Structure formats: C-alpha cells, structure tokens
Residue, then its C-alpha position, 0 to 999 in steps of 0.5 A: m260846601s253847602g249843607a254844613p253848619e256855619a263854620r265856627r271861628s276862633e278868636d283869630g278869625v280862623s274858620f273851622r269846618g265841623g268843629g274846632f281844634e278839640g274835635k279835630l284832635v279827637a278824630s286824629r286819635i286813630l292815626p298813630g295806631f295806623f301809621r306807626l312812627r318810632g319817635v325819631e323821624r323828621v316829619l312834614n305835616l303838610g296842610c296842617g291846618e290847626g295842627p291836631q295831628a302834631a298833638a295826636f302823634r305827641g312823642r312819636y316823632g323826633a321833629m315835625v314841620c307844620a306847613d300850611l298856606d293859611e297864615g291864620r291857621l298857622r298862627f292858631a296852631r303855633r299858639r295852641l300847640g305851644e299850650e300843649g307843650l309841644r316843643a319839637v314843632t316848627f311852623l312854615r307857610c308854603d304851597a304844597g306844590a312848591l315845597p321849600f325843602p331840599s330833597g330827602s329832608f324828611d322820613a315821613v309826610l302827613a297829608v291828612d284831609l289835604l289832597e281833595h282840596l288841592p288844584d293839582p294833587e299829583g304835583a303836590l305828591r311829587e313834591c312830597a316824594r322829592v322831599l322824602r328820603p328813599e323809602g320814606r313814608l306818606l300818610a294820605s287820606f281822601p274822602l269816601l262817603f263824607d261828600f255824600f253825607d255833606d251833599a245830603l245835608g245840603v239837599a235836606a237844608a234846601l228842602r226844609a227852607r222851601l217847605l217853610r218858605r224861608e230864605r236858605r241860610k248857606a254855610t260860611v266855609a273858608v276857601w281852604d275847606r272846599h273840596n276841589q277834587r272828587r275821585s273814585p278810590r281807584g282814581w285816588v290810588a292811581t293819583l298816588s302812583r303817578g305822584g311817586f308812591r305805592v300804597e302798602r295798607m289802607r283802611a277807612s277812617t270810620l264807618f260811622p256817619p260824620l255826625q260832627l257836621l251836626g255838632v255831635r261828638r265822635f263818641w265812637i272814637e272816644i270809647g275804646a271798645i267801639r273804636r276797636i270794633d270800628a277799626g276792625l270793620c274799617s279794614i275789611p275790603g268789602l266794607r271800607r269803601l263805606g267809610q267817611a274817608m280812606l287812610l293810606d300808608c304809602r311808601k315812596s316808590p324807587p326811581a325808575t330804572 
C-alpha cells in the first residue's frame, strides 16, 4: 500500500508492516480483555503472521495452532514464540480457504487483521465455521479508518515528492500485507453472517490514529489509564466507527433447520 514507510525485515527476510514483533505484541494486548478465554480451549490462530496473538493470549488457551500461508513468517513465529517459552503452540502452513482440519476441531478461532487481505473472505469464514465446534467462537477484525490514514499518508508523500521535485520512493510491502477488500462496517457484518457467524459484541480497536505507520510507539496501549479510557470510548456505538479497526466477538450460527 502506498504512503507507509518501507517495510522492515527480520533476519529471515520477513517483511513487517508498521513495525516488528514487539510493536504487534503491544497492539495485541487489548485482545484478551475483549475476547475472553478460559485457559482450556483449543484455538486456531488463522493468519497468525509473526505470532503476536499467541504471546498476547499466553496462559489463556489449552493449545493453539498458528496457521499462515507465508512460510517465512511461520519460521519467524516458531523461533520467536519459542524464545517466549510458549510450548502449547504448533505451526502449520495452510490456505485459509481450505483448512486441513476435521470439522469441530477447535473451540475458538482468531482471525485478526486477516479478512481484508483475502480474495474470498466468505469462503474462509465458512471454513472457520466448519472447523469450530457447535457454538464455537470467532475473534475477527476489519479496518475502519486505518485505510483512510494510510491513503492520506500516500497522498502526502506524493505531494511532498512533487513539491521537492524528487522521485517518489514507494513503500516495499509484502503481498500478504495488501488489503484486497474494502467494505463498510455493515458490509463486513453481512460477510460474517454469510460465513456462518452472528456478531455478539463489537468495539473499535482504538480511536487513536495509527501513528505506528510513522514509527511512533502505541503509548496509549502501554499506559493503563489511557487504555481504559480509550476502551470505554471504543465501545460507544456513535464513536466506534471512528477507530482504526473493528473487533468482533462472534459465535458460530446454528445450522439452518
């Protein structure tokens, strides 16, 4: 996507958009409080990337399968989560649209920052519903104003290059990081419904602009008081559409009768 800084790379050559593992782990700290697990569930972390959610939910699941299509990111996640001392995590390369698991294999699925990247999000959601047990749960997200901020940075970068009469230096972004879907909040909720889920709760991830695109740490997530205020505002229906992304706590819909 245009406008963002050049993607950083780990020693494995993995492209990181908006920072590396530590920054993504900071951003994931809000997830366990919103999507509560009891510590015994079998969880599928679909589109796990570098694996920050596995670390953020530490001690809150019985076992987790981290699945991604990018083998390089899986290698990084395997090593980095091993350094974190996480032993209840396994790794698998697979396509979200054709999951290699029997039906009813999991209690919960994490699909964070995933749906907007997929060519067929409905198909992936149907697969998520299939591998979940009856009444299984899904944590999903979709962009709200993140794309707006990203586009604004792109326009600003192009204008700056034109004013300074310089060749514009475009960002290097991995193919996995490109957003292939842009839908309204109502459109995403309808997508979840067609995929076999009903939304039980939703909130914005944060109302702060995505300053991590400019390399600024997410201080509002690291400071507890600011995080609690932000969380309260993010749950207000009239304000939550102004957040970076929407988080949704979903339940697998019962089969049609």
